[in-house]
N, C-alpha and C positions, 0 to 999 in steps of 0.2 A: 214638247217640248224632253224632259228627261227622266230620269226615276230620283227617287229620294231615298237616302241611306240617313241610318241612326249613326250618330258619329261612332260606335263601336264598330259597326260594319263599315265604312267608310274607311276609321283605320287598318282595318287589317286588307280592304279592296283596294285600296290606295290607288295600285297599279292598274287597274281593272278600271276604276273611274278615271285616272289620266287618257289612258288608251279610247275613253269612251269621246273627254271633250274636242282628243286632238281631231276626233273622227266629224265633231259641229254639235256634239247634244251636249246639253245643259244637265248637271247635277243640283241637287236638293241635299244638304246636308240637315237632319235635323236632330232636336237637343230635349227628352222628354215628349217627343209627339210634334213637338213646334219647331216650324221651319225656323233655323236660326242662318246660312250661307250658301252661296250658291258659287258652284266650281262653272265655270263658263269658259271658250274659247276669247281669248283673245284677239281682237278686233285687229284687224290691218291699218299699221300706221300712214296709210295712203289717203286718209281722209283728212280735210282741209281743216281750217282753223275756224274756219264759220260751223263744221260739221260738227266739230269739238265742243262750241260753245252754246250749238243748236243742242246736244243731247244733254248738257251741263244744263239747261233751263229747263229740259222736261226734265228730270231728276228732280230739278227743285235747286241744286247746288249753287246756282246762280241767277241771280236775279236783273233782269235788264235795267238798265237806267233810266230813272224818269225823265228827267232832261239830261241828254249823251254829252252837250256841251256845256255843260253846264260849267261860270268861273269857277277855280284853284281858291279860297282863303286860304289865309297865312292861320296857323294853330299860332305861336307865338307872341304876345301885346305887346312886345316891346321890342323892338329892333336891336340886334344884339342876345337873344335868348340862348342862341344856340350857342356862340364864345363862352359867355356866364357861366353856364353847365356843362362845356370841358370844363375849363378852367376850374370849378367847384370839386367837378370829378378826380381831379387827377390831383387835387390836394391830399388827400387821406389816400 
């Protein structure tokens, strides 16, 4: 991994931090001694969509569907709800 810089130090050494990140290192920035940010190299864009989904699942951002092919249920209770909504919206 990389090193940790305080926020004050990181502002003063931004060029050095960017150079180190370009070399592949990961830098942590702390505020009052607690890590708050991470500066790291950007992953190459050659990864597949499946790889992106897998990474998002690992980070907890994306949750796989419980039933992948469940039918979609309509939200509106009565037919024509969108038409009524647009009509009423344009009234004001």
